[in-house]
C-alpha positions as CSV (number, residue, x, y, z in Angstrom):
1,M,-6.0,3.1,0.0
2,A,-4.2,4.5,-2.9
3,R,-2.9,2.2,-5.6
4,V,0.7,1.8,-5.9
5,G,0.9,3.6,-9.3
6,E,-0.8,6.4,-7.8
7,L,1.5,6.7,-4.9
8,A,4.6,6.3,-7.3
9,M,3.6,9.6,-9.1
10,L,3.7,11.5,-5.9
11,I,7.5,10.6,-5.6
12,R,10.1,12.9,-6.9
13,R,13.3,11.4,-8.1
14,P,16.3,12.3,-6.4
15,T,18.5,15.2,-7.8
16,D,21.6,14.5,-5.9
17,I,22.8,11.5,-8.2
18,P,26.4,11.9,-9.7
19,P,27.1,11.1,-13.5
20,P,26.5,7.5,-14.5
21,E,29.2,4.9,-14.0
22,I,27.8,2.0,-15.9
23,T,28.5,-1.6,-15.2
24,P,29.7,-3.5,-18.4
25,Q,27.1,-5.8,-19.6
26,H,29.2,-9.0,-19.7
27,V,29.8,-8.4,-15.8
28,Y,26.1,-8.2,-15.3
29,E,25.3,-11.3,-17.3
30,N,28.0,-13.5,-15.7
31,R,26.7,-12.5,-12.1
32,R,23.2,-13.5,-13.3
33,R,24.3,-16.9,-14.8
34,W,26.3,-17.5,-11.4
35,L,23.3,-16.9,-9.3
36,A,20.9,-18.9,-11.7
37,A,23.5,-21.8,-11.4
38,A,23.2,-21.5,-7.6
39,G,19.8,-22.9,-8.2
40,A,17.1,-20.2,-7.3
41,A,14.6,-19.3,-9.9
42,G,10.8,-19.4,-9.4
43,V,8.2,-20.4,-12.1
44,G,4.7,-19.2,-13.0
45,S,3.0,-16.3,-14.8
46,V,3.0,-12.9,-13.6
47,F,-0.4,-11.0,-12.9
48,G,-0.8,-7.9,-15.0
49,L,1.8,-8.7,-17.7
50,H,1.0,-9.5,-21.3
51,G,2.5,-11.0,-24.5
52,A,6.2,-11.7,-24.6
53,H,6.8,-10.0,-21.2
54,A,4.6,-12.3,-19.6
55,R,5.8,-15.5,-21.3
56,A,9.3,-14.5,-20.4
57,Q,8.6,-14.1,-16.8
58,A,6.4,-17.2,-16.7
59,A,9.6,-19.2,-17.4
60,D,11.9,-16.9,-15.3
61,P,10.5,-14.4,-13.0
62,F,13.4,-12.2,-13.4
63,A,13.2,-12.1,-17.1
64,S,12.6,-8.5,-18.7
65,L,12.6,-6.5,-15.3
66,I,10.8,-3.5,-15.4
67,K,13.4,-0.6,-14.8
68,S,11.9,1.4,-11.9
69,P,12.1,5.4,-12.0
70,L,12.8,5.0,-8.3
71,S,16.4,3.6,-8.9
72,A,19.4,5.4,-8.0
73,T,20.7,4.7,-11.4
74,G,23.8,7.0,-11.4
75,E,25.9,5.1,-9.0
76,A,28.3,2.2,-9.7
77,L,26.8,-1.1,-8.5
78,T,28.6,-3.0,-5.8
79,P,30.0,-6.3,-7.3
80,L,28.1,-9.2,-6.4
81,K,30.9,-11.0,-4.7
82,D,31.3,-7.8,-2.3
83,V,27.5,-7.9,-1.7
84,I,27.4,-11.4,-0.6
85,A,30.6,-11.2,1.6
86,T,29.7,-7.9,3.3
87,T,26.0,-8.1,4.2
88,R,25.3,-8.9,7.8
89,F,23.0,-11.8,8.2
90,R,23.3,-12.7,11.8
91,E,21.4,-16.0,11.7
92,L,24.2,-17.3,9.4
93,E,27.4,-15.5,10.9
94,E,30.2,-15.2,10.9
95,D,31.0,-17.4,8.1
96,I,27.9,-17.1,5.7
97,A,29.3,-19.5,3.1
98,A,29.8,-22.5,5.7
99,N,26.7,-21.8,7.6
100,S,24.1,-21.4,5.0
101,A,23.6,-25.0,4.1
102,G,20.9,-25.2,7.1
103,L,18.9,-22.4,5.6
104,L,16.3,-24.3,3.3
105,T,14.5,-21.8,1.1
106,R,11.9,-24.2,-0.4
107,P,9.4,-24.9,0.6
108,W,8.7,-21.5,2.1
109,T,5.6,-19.6,3.2
110,V,5.0,-16.1,4.6
111,V,1.9,-15.7,6.9
112,V,0.3,-12.3,6.5
113,D,-2.2,-11.5,9.5
114,G,-3.1,-9.3,12.2
115,E,-5.3,-6.2,11.5
116,V,-6.4,-7.2,8.1
117,L,-9.5,-8.4,6.5
118,K,-8.2,-11.1,4.4
119,P,-5.3,-12.9,6.2
120,R,-3.3,-15.1,3.9
121,T,-0.4,-17.6,3.9
122,F,1.6,-17.1,0.6
123,D,4.0,-19.6,-0.7
124,I,7.2,-18.5,-2.3
125,D,6.0,-19.2,-5.8
126,E,3.0,-17.1,-5.1
127,L,5.1,-14.3,-4.0
128,M,7.2,-14.6,-7.1
129,R,4.4,-13.9,-9.4
130,L,2.3,-11.6,-7.2
131,A,3.2,-8.5,-9.0
132,P,5.4,-7.4,-12.0
133,M,9.0,-7.5,-11.1
134,E,11.0,-4.3,-10.9
135,E,14.6,-3.5,-10.8
136,R,15.4,-1.2,-8.0
137,I,19.0,0.1,-7.7
138,Y,19.1,1.1,-4.1
139,R,21.8,2.6,-1.6
140,M,22.1,0.6,1.4
141,R,23.8,2.0,4.5
142,C,24.8,-0.2,7.5
143,T,25.1,1.3,11.1
144,E,28.7,-0.1,11.1
145,G,30.0,2.6,8.5
146,W,29.9,1.1,5.4
147,S,27.5,1.0,2.3
148,L,26.5,-0.7,-0.8
149,V,24.7,-0.1,-4.2
150,I,22.6,-3.2,-5.0
151,P,20.2,-3.8,-8.2
152,Y,17.3,-5.6,-6.3
153,A,14.4,-7.3,-8.0
154,G,10.9,-7.2,-6.5
155,Y,7.9,-5.1,-6.2
156,P,6.4,-2.6,-3.5
157,F,5.4,-4.0,-0.1
158,A,2.0,-2.1,-1.1
159,E,1.2,-5.1,-3.4
160,I,1.0,-7.5,-0.6
161,A,-0.8,-5.1,1.7
162,R,-3.6,-4.5,-0.7
163,R,-4.5,-8.2,-1.0
164,V,-4.9,-8.5,2.7
165,E,-6.7,-5.2,3.1
166,P,-5.5,-3.8,6.4
167,T,-8.2,-2.4,8.5
168,G,-8.3,1.0,10.0
169,N,-6.7,-0.3,13.1
170,A,-3.4,-1.1,11.5
171,K,-1.0,1.6,12.5
172,F,2.2,-0.5,12.1
173,V,3.7,-3.6,10.3
174,E,5.8,-6.1,12.1
175,F,8.1,-8.4,10.2
176,T,9.5,-11.9,11.7
177,S,12.4,-13.6,10.1
178,I,12.9,-17.7,10.3
179,L,13.4,-19.1,13.7
180,D,15.5,-22.5,13.4
181,P,18.4,-22.7,15.9
182,K,18.9,-26.4,15.2
183,N,20.1,-25.4,11.6
184,L,21.1,-21.8,11.8
185,R,24.4,-21.5,13.7
186,G,23.9,-17.8,14.4
187,Q,20.7,-18.4,16.3
188,R,22.7,-20.8,18.5
189,E,25.9,-18.6,19.2
190,V,24.7,-15.1,18.9
191,K,23.8,-13.9,22.3
192,Y,23.6,-10.3,22.1
193,I,20.2,-10.2,20.5
194,S,17.2,-12.5,20.9
195,W,15.5,-14.7,18.4
196,P,13.6,-14.4,16.0
197,Y,14.8,-11.3,14.3
198,V,12.0,-8.8,14.4
199,E,11.6,-5.4,12.9
200,G,8.7,-3.2,12.4
201,L,7.8,-0.2,10.3
202,R,4.8,2.6,10.6
203,I,2.1,1.8,8.1
204,D,2.8,4.7,6.2
205,E,6.6,3.9,6.0
206,A,5.6,0.2,4.9
207,M,3.2,1.5,2.1
208,H,5.7,4.2,0.8
209,P,6.6,3.1,-2.7
210,L,10.3,2.8,-1.9
211,T,9.7,-0.1,0.5
212,L,10.5,-3.1,-1.5
213,V,9.7,-6.8,-1.2
214,A,12.9,-8.1,-2.5
215,L,13.3,-11.4,-4.2
216,G,16.3,-11.0,-6.1
217,I,19.4,-9.2,-6.9
218,Y,21.4,-8.9,-10.2
219,G,18.5,-10.6,-12.0
220,A,18.1,-13.8,-10.1
221,S,16.8,-14.9,-6.8
222,L,18.3,-13.7,-3.6
223,P,21.4,-15.5,-2.3
224,K,21.1,-17.0,1.1
225,A,23.6,-14.4,2.4
226,N,21.2,-11.4,1.4
227,G,18.1,-13.0,3.3
228,A,16.6,-15.4,0.6
229,P,14.0,-16.2,-0.4
230,V,12.2,-13.1,0.5
231,A,13.4,-9.7,2.3
232,I,12.0,-6.4,2.9
233,R,14.3,-3.4,1.7
234,V,13.8,0.2,3.2
235,P,16.6,2.3,1.6
236,W,16.4,5.5,3.8
237,K,16.9,3.5,6.9
238,Y,19.9,1.7,8.3
239,G,20.3,-1.9,7.3
240,I,19.0,-3.2,10.4
241,K,15.5,-2.1,9.5
242,S,15.6,-4.4,6.4
243,P,14.7,-7.9,7.8
244,K,15.8,-11.0,5.9
245,A,14.4,-14.5,5.5
246,V,10.7,-13.3,6.3
247,V,8.2,-15.9,7.3
248,R,5.5,-13.6,8.9
249,I,4.1,-10.1,8.6
250,R,1.8,-8.8,11.0
251,F,-0.3,-5.7,10.8
252,T,-0.7,-4.2,14.4
253,E,-2.3,-1.3,16.1
254,Q,0.6,-0.8,18.6
255,Q,4.2,-0.2,17.8
256,P,6.3,-3.5,17.6
257,Q,8.9,-4.3,19.9
258,T,12.1,-4.7,17.6
259,V,15.3,-6.6,18.4
260,W,17.6,-3.8,18.5
261,T,15.4,-1.2,20.5
262,K,14.7,-4.0,22.9
263,H,18.5,-4.8,23.7
264,Y,20.2,-1.5,22.8
265,P,17.7,1.4,23.2
266,S,20.3,4.1,23.6
267,S,22.0,3.2,20.2
268,H,18.8,2.2,18.2
269,S,15.6,4.1,17.8
270,F,12.4,2.4,16.3
271,W,12.9,4.9,13.5
272,S,16.7,4.2,12.7
273,N,16.6,6.6,9.5
274,V,19.9,7.5,8.3
275,N,21.2,10.6,9.8
276,P,24.8,11.9,9.3
277,E,24.4,14.4,12.2
278,V,23.6,11.9,15.0
279,S,26.0,9.3,16.2
280,P,24.9,7.3,19.2
281,R,27.2,5.8,21.5
282,L,28.6,2.3,20.6
283,F,29.1,3.6,16.9
284,R,31.7,5.8,15.3
285,S,30.4,9.0,13.5
286,R,27.8,8.6,11.1
287,A,28.8,11.5,9.0
288,T,30.8,9.4,6.6
289,E,30.5,6.1,5.1
290,R,33.0,3.7,3.3
291,R,31.5,2.6,0.1
292,V,32.5,-1.2,-0.3
293,G,35.0,-1.5,-3.1
294,E,36.3,2.1,-2.8
295,S,39.2,3.5,-0.9
296,G,38.6,6.4,1.6
297,A,35.3,7.7,3.0
298,R,32.5,9.6,1.4
299,P,29.9,11.8,3.0
300,T,26.6,10.1,4.2
301,L,23.4,11.6,2.9
302,M,20.4,12.6,5.1
303,F,17.8,9.8,4.7
304,N,20.6,8.0,2.6
305,G,19.9,10.3,-0.2
306,Y,16.2,9.9,-0.5
307,A,15.2,12.9,1.7
308,Q,12.9,14.3,-1.2
309,Q,11.0,11.2,-1.2
310,V,10.5,10.4,2.5
311,A,11.2,13.4,4.8
312,H,7.6,14.6,4.7
313,L,6.9,11.3,6.8
314,Y,8.5,12.5,9.7
315,A,7.2,16.3,9.5
316,G,7.0,17.6,13.2
317,M,8.9,15.0,14.8
318,D,11.8,15.6,17.1
319,P,14.6,15.3,14.5
320,R,17.0,13.5,17.2
321,A,14.4,11.1,18.3
322,M,13.6,9.7,14.9
323,Y,17.0,8.4,14.0
């Protein structure tokens, strides 16, 4: 299995990014302080870091974030208040602020098992210090036609995978979110999908350097609205493929049955790659999107603008079946 650094060297940076629109530093710092005050910072040392950088992240895992070359750095960031208000987290809907009290993010564990040589259960503090934290500015596109640009903090999913050592039988990765209908109103009231929320990726998609274990945004821990305490982000796919509040990761030989393909197969494929040319029924045209905070529409990019990095994963596949 290639190491993360080796994989990253194979990935070309996008060439379609517009000129930079820089968020003022005081705005960024105010957002970070707001989230920190909300009570979400882990502790511990970070493996592989040294000196002042290591000491800073020991006290605050989001201190001195590594600036990832895989970021879409030329795009204006979506304000934090809009990120929290817009993100769809069905376990807490419709009123995320009112319904989030029942989502307790500590203690929290994530079981990693299935087709692996070394199954493990990680607690959230272990995950916080598992690998050096990076800042990844990602475009995220929803099937409902809106989009965001978010500065995530985390590390590639491959960091988890290499610690459990997937076997040769591992062809897919299944992600399962928290199941707690007693405390999560959405799981009691939302009937159009079944619970728990289950998503999946093919193993090469999961191991791609862009697939991120997201533990924070704007330099502090994830808010509950965005899937605290641990989420997966796959920026070239529609947002439904990025599960929140993950409690189990299972490596499998067979393709997992995911929530949306189970209930709405005519509108959602297993792949759910962003494609402006395909608009399944139940949804408006996917050729354009509305960036939250902007007026009007903008064109949707193939693979959400990450085609140079990921198109090769789908070589030879039916281009209509994979979206």
